[in-house]
N, C-alpha and C positions, 0 to 999 in steps of 0.2 A: 505078639503071637495070638491068634484067635484061640478061645477056649475050646478044647476038643469036645466038651459036652454040648457046646452050642456052635456047631460048624456054620461057617458063612457060605451061602450058596455060591457056586462057581460063577454064576452070571454076575453076582455082586462083586466078587473078587476081580473079574475081568473088567468091569466098569471102573473100579477103583484104579486098576493098573493103567487103563486108557487115560483116565483123568490125570494121573501122575505123569504119564508120558507127555500129555499136552502141556502141562505146567512146566515141565523140564525143558521142552523144546520151544516154548513160546518166545517170540521176540519182545513181548511186553513184560515188564516187571510185575510179577504176581506175588503179593505179600499178604500174610494174615497176621493179626495182632489182637491182643486183648483190648478190652474197653479202656484200660488205663494206658494203652500205647506200648505194651511189651511185645516184641516181634516173636511170632511162633513159627512162621515159615518164610523162606527167602529163596526164590528160584534163581537159576543162572543168569537170566536176563536182568534181574535186580542187581546182581553183582556187576554186570557190565554197565548198567545205567548209573549206579551210584558209587561204584568203586570199592564197596565193602564186600568182603567174603561172607558166606553164610555163617561161618564160625564166628566172625566178628559181630554179626547182627542178631543171631538167635539168642533170645533172652535179654537183649539190649533194648533200651527205649527207642521208639521211632523218632523221638524228638531230636536226636542227633542229626537228622536230615532236615530239620525245620529251621529256617532262619529265625533268629530271636524275635523279630517283629511280627512273625506269622505264627508264633506258638499258640496264641489265643484262637487263631483261625482253625488250627488242627484240633484243639480241645473242643471247639464248637462243632466240628464235623463228627468227632467221636460221640458227642452228645446227641446229635441227630441220629446216628446209627443206633445208639442205645434205645432211642424211642421207636426204632423199627423203620426209619426212613432210609431211602436209597439216595445216593449222590452220584449223578451221572455226568461225565465229560466236564468235570470241574478243572479249570486251568489255574495253576498256582506255581509258586517257585519253591524249589528244593535245593539242598546243598549236597554236592558230591564230597567224597572223602578228601579230594585235593582242594576243597574250599571253593570250587567254581559253582556259581549258581546256574541252574538249568530250569527251563520251563517245562512243566509236565501237565498232561491231561490225565486225570484220574477218575475212575469209577469205583465206588465203594458200596458194598452190600453187607447187611448184618449176617453173622454166623450164629446159628442156633444149635442147642444141644438136642438130645432125643426128646426132651419134654417140650421143646419149642421155645425155651428161654434163650434170650440173646446173650451170648457169652463173648463175642468178639466181632471183628470186622475183617472182611477180605477185600483187597483192593487190587485193581489192575492199573498200572501206571505206565504211561508212554512219554518218552522224551520228545517234545515237539519244539525244542529250541531252534533247530535249523529251519523247520517249517515256518515258525513265527518270524524269523529273520527274513525268509524269502517273501512271506506275505507283506511284511513291512516295506521291504525293498520294492515290491511290486506296487504297493499303494503310493509310495514316495515317487516312483517313476511316473505313475499315472498322474499324480498331482503336478509334478514338475512339467510333464508334457502339456497338460492343460494350461498351466501358467505360461509355459513357453509359447504356446500358440497365441495367447493373449498378448504377451510381450512383443511377439513378432508383428502382430496386427497393429499394436500401438506404435511400434517403431516405424512402420510403414507410413502411418498418418503423420507422425512427428516429422519424418524426413521430408515429406511433401511440403509441409508448412515451413520447415527450416530452410528448404531450398528457395521458396518464395521470399522469405524474410531476408536471407543473405543476398539474394539477387537485387532486391529493392535497395538494400543498404549500399550495395556496390554502385548502383546507378546514382544514388543521392551523393555519394562520396565524390563522384566525377564533376560535380557542380563547382566551378571555381569561385563562386560567390558565397560559399558557406563561411559563416563566422567561425572563429576558433572554438567557441563554446559549442556550437552545433556539431562541428566535426568531432569534438571530444565526446559528445552525447552519442553520436553514431558509432564511435569506437566502442563505447560501453554496450550498445545494442548488439554489435557484432560479437563482442566477448561473451555476452549472455547466450547468443545463438550458438557459439562454439561450445559453451558448457553444456547446452542442451544436446548438441550433437554427440558430445562425449557420453552423456548419460544414455542416449539412444544406442550408442555402440555397446555400452555395458548391458543394456537390455537384450540386444542381439547376441552378445557373448553368452549371457545366461541361457538364452533360448537355443544356443548352438546354431545360430543362423547368421553369424557375422561372416563376412568374406575374408578368408585366410589366404595368405600367399606363402605357402610353406617352402622352405629351402633347407638344404642339408647344412647343419650348423655344428661347429665344435662347441659342445655345451660349456666346457671349462672356459674357453676364450670368451664366449658371449657373457657368461656370468661374471668373469673377471672384469670385462669392460663395463659392466653395469654396477659393480660394487662401489666405485667412487660416487656415482649418482645416488645410490642408496644412502651413502654416508652423508652427502649434502642434504638429502631429503629429510632424514630422521634426526639430524642434529648431532652435535659433538658429545651430548650426554649419553649417547648409546654407541658402543664400539661395535663396528662391523668386522667380522672375521670370515675369511674364506679358507676352506680346507678341501683340496681336490686330490683324490687318489691318483695313482699313476695309471697311465693308459689313456688312449683316445676314447672319446665319448661322442660319437656322431649321432645326431638326432634329426628328424625331419619335422620341423615346426616353423611357424611364422615368427620371425625375429622380433617384430614389434610387439606381438602378443606375448611372447616369452618375457620380454622386458616388462610388459604390463603386469604379468603374473608376479614377478619379483617386486615390483613397486607396490602392488596391493598388499602382498604379504608383509613387506617392510613397514608400511603404514600401520597395519594392524599391530605389528610387533611394537612399534614406537608408542602407540596408544596404550599398550599393555605395560609399558615401562616408564611411567611418568617421572620416576625418580632416577632413571638411568639404568643401564644394564648392558647386556651383550646380545648381539644378533649374529648367529653363526649360520653360514651358508656352506653346505658340504655337498660334494659330488662323488659318486663312485659307480662302478659297474656292478650289475647284479644278475645272477642266473636264477630264474624261478621255474620250479618244476610244476607238473600238473597238480592242481588242488593244494598247492603249498602255501599260498598267500591270498588274502582277501583285501578288497579296497575298503574305503571308509563305510560303505553301505552294507558290507558283509558279502558282496558278490565276489566270486572267485576271479583272480587275476590270471589271464591267459599265460600259459607257460612260454618262456622265451628269454631273450637277453634284453636287459633294460639299463638305461642310465638313470641313476637315482639322484634326485635333487632334494635336499632337505634344508628347510629354513626353520631354525629353532631360536626362540627367545628365552630370556630369563625373567619374564614378566610375571603378572599376577595369576596367569593360568585361567582356565575356563571351567566353571562348575559343571559337574556331570549332567545336571538337568538342562544345561544350555549346549553341551558339546554336540548333541545330535542334531541341533537346529541351526548352527552357525552358518551353514551353507545355503539355508533357505533364503530366497530373495526378500529383501526389505526387513529381515530379522536382524536386529542389532541389540547389543547390551550397552551400547554407548549412550551418553546423554543426548537428549533431544537437540537436534541441530549439529551433532558431531559426526554424523555419518549417514549414508543413504541405505545401508544394509545390502548393498549390491557388490561390495568388494570381493568377498569369498564366493558368492554366487557366480561372479564374473570369472574368477579363477577356475572354478569347477567347469564352467562352460567352455573355456579355452582349452583346458587340459583334456576334457572329454572329446571335443571336436578334433583335437590333435592326436587322438588314439591313445592317450595316456590314462593313468590311474592316480587316485588321491588316497592318502591315508592321513589320519590326524591322531595325535595323542596329547594329553594335557594333564598336569597336576596342579591343583590350586596352590598358589604360593611359590611354585617352582618354575612354571613356564609352559610353553606350548611348542609342539613340533609338528610341522606339516611336511609331508613327504610326497613328492611327485615322481612317478615312474613313467619315463618316455621309452618306447621301443628303440633299441639301437638299430642303426642302419649302416650300410657300407660308406666308407669315406668317398667324397666326391672326386670326380676326375679333375685333373689340374686344368683341363680346358673349360670347365664350367665357370662361367662368370655371371654376375648379377649386375643389374643396374637399369636405369631408365633411359628412354630415348631422349635425345637432346630436344630442346624447345625449337619448334619449327616456326620461323618468322617468314611467312610467305604472304603474298598479296591474296586477299580473299577472292574466291571465284566460285561460281556454281549456284544452283537453286536447291534449297533445302526444304523438305517437308517435315514439319514438327507436329507430332500427334500426341496429345495428352488430355485426359478428361478433366484435370484440375486447371481451371481457368487461370489462376494466379501463377501456377508453375509454368504453364504454357506461355503466358505473356512475358514472364521473365526470360525464358529461353529465346523467344522470338525477338524480343527487344535487344537482347545481348547480341544475337547473330546479326541483326540489322545494323546495330551500332558498329559492328566490325566490317560492314560492307557487303554482307551476303543477301541474296534475294531469297525471301522466306515465304512459304505458304504454310498455313496452320489448319489443323483439324482437331475436333473434340473426341473422336473415336476412330476405330479402324475402318468402318464403313465409309465415313466421311473422308478419311484419308485416301481410300481407293477412288472415290469420286474426284478428289483433287488431282490425283495422279492421272486419271483418264482425261480430265479437262486440260491438263498440261501436255497431253499427248506423249506421255513418257519422258517429258523433258525435265525430269527431276534427278539431280545428281546424288542426293543423299537423303535418307530418312532417319530422323531422330524420333524414337517412339517409346512411350510407356508400354508396359506389357498388360497390366490388368486394367481394363476399361469396359464400360457398358457397350452394348450393341455388338461390338467386335473388338477383341483384344489385339495387341500389337503383333503377336506372333502369327496369328492367322492372317492378318493383313499382309505381312511381309511374305508369307508363303504364297498367297494368291498373287502378289505382285511379281514374285519370281517366276511364276508359271508363264506370265505374259512378257515380263521384262527381266530376263535372266540376269542373275548376279547383281541385283540392285543392292548397293551397300546400305547398311543400317547401323545405327548406334542405339543400343538399348539403354534406357535411363529409367530407373525404378527405385521405389522406396524399399523394395524387398531385396535381399541378397541374391546373388546369382544362383546359389545352390537351391534356393526355394523355387525360383522361376524355371530353372532348367535341371531338374533331377535326372533327366535322361540325356542321351547324347544326340547329336544331330547337327545340321548345318548352322542352326541358330547360335550354337555355342561359339562359332568362329567370329561372330560379330563382337565389336567392342561393347563392354558392359560397364555402365557407370551407376553407382548407387548414390541416391540423393542423401543429403544435400551435396551438390557438385559445385566446386568453385568455378568461377568464370574462366580462370586460366586453364583449368583442366579440361573444361568443355571445349573451349576454342582449340586447344592443342589437339584434342582427340579428333575434332572435326577436320583440322588441317592434315593430320596423319592419315585419316580415312580417305579423304579426297585425293591426297597424294598417292596412296596405294592404288586407287581406282584408275588414276591416269597413267599408270605404268603399263 
């Protein structure tokens, strides 16, 4: 109550009332405290932010909000305030009543009495935990996108060289005069090339650029078929268990890539259990509401119906300082030479490209659990069948134009086709390919072309050819995945697409199928 002998001016009372209203309605926590940390005021936003009521906090030490390792930091801040300093937009960590740590941005100013003496501190605190998570996710996404572009470019160059390497190995193997030792050496070279091709596919999986062939699968059946393979892979010292809930779980994924995911997770689990343990694979259906669940990066999972696939081990677990980085490419906690650091990065790439989500949890000394959520889809019609076309064993016929700017790759393709009896014309880029076509008077039955080339790319070349010679068949052959070369739709998508390295058998088979379709 103001002293009646010293009435407070109405304007001052109005200003005080307005200030009180602002503090009460603020979305930011506004707190005042003494220089030794005793709370003197606590607005409603502070209650919402920290979970403590004003009754619990008034007269209590502010240090109940401070994590023990940051107590010295708070004392240092109060010391600065006592010296008349201001602290603006300082980010630190605080504890809620429920024990959860949150990141706050705080601004603190000195509170002075009528004589100008500093008697306390007033602070404005804003919970920026979600904002920081979003910023981290954005930075991580940008970093992964940049590394993905690099990985995709490297994979393209690797694929070109691997195609040439495998092609020359194929030609040398056909020599009947090879000694057994030379033939064995060649087999080792081909095995090394195959391992490099596998590594390249892992790079593309991480970059979300590998070619997928999705089909509608029964998740339980696919996992059950894979479990015996997992048991053989990780050895008898680890027990593999499968637990599937009732009900169908149809998902739209690439079968081979799903098996790859399970294999990668099983290998990681095996390495985490050198003394043995249990690997549990569980499946169930799950309904997720809006903003109900987040993936491993903190991004919200879209509401809908999901098939949940969990792979859990009883191994050593992952330390908190490593948990956020295990999906980064080339990051590994294994000994040198024991891993590429691409296993989990590949898993994340496959899951992401398949429209799924990842979650991870781990406790040191107890084990690690990785959960994958795939959107559920309707069961397939009984009439849907999958399979590949039979091998076509036909006599070679026709003239083929081969266009590729890589001389080694081009020579391998040309030599292979000629060895099979085809008449072959070659060009180093699209413009040269057009000239060859004109010189032949249109008498070319098939074009095999790379897409990215200097002077003129393959797509532009074929488009120009089709304006003069409609329906010219083409086979695309590239070190890049189809989705990278053809992000849009159009007639070019109907042409066969082969990603390097291409086996001689697949190339010849595709040529036969394409020429056969043209002659119908």
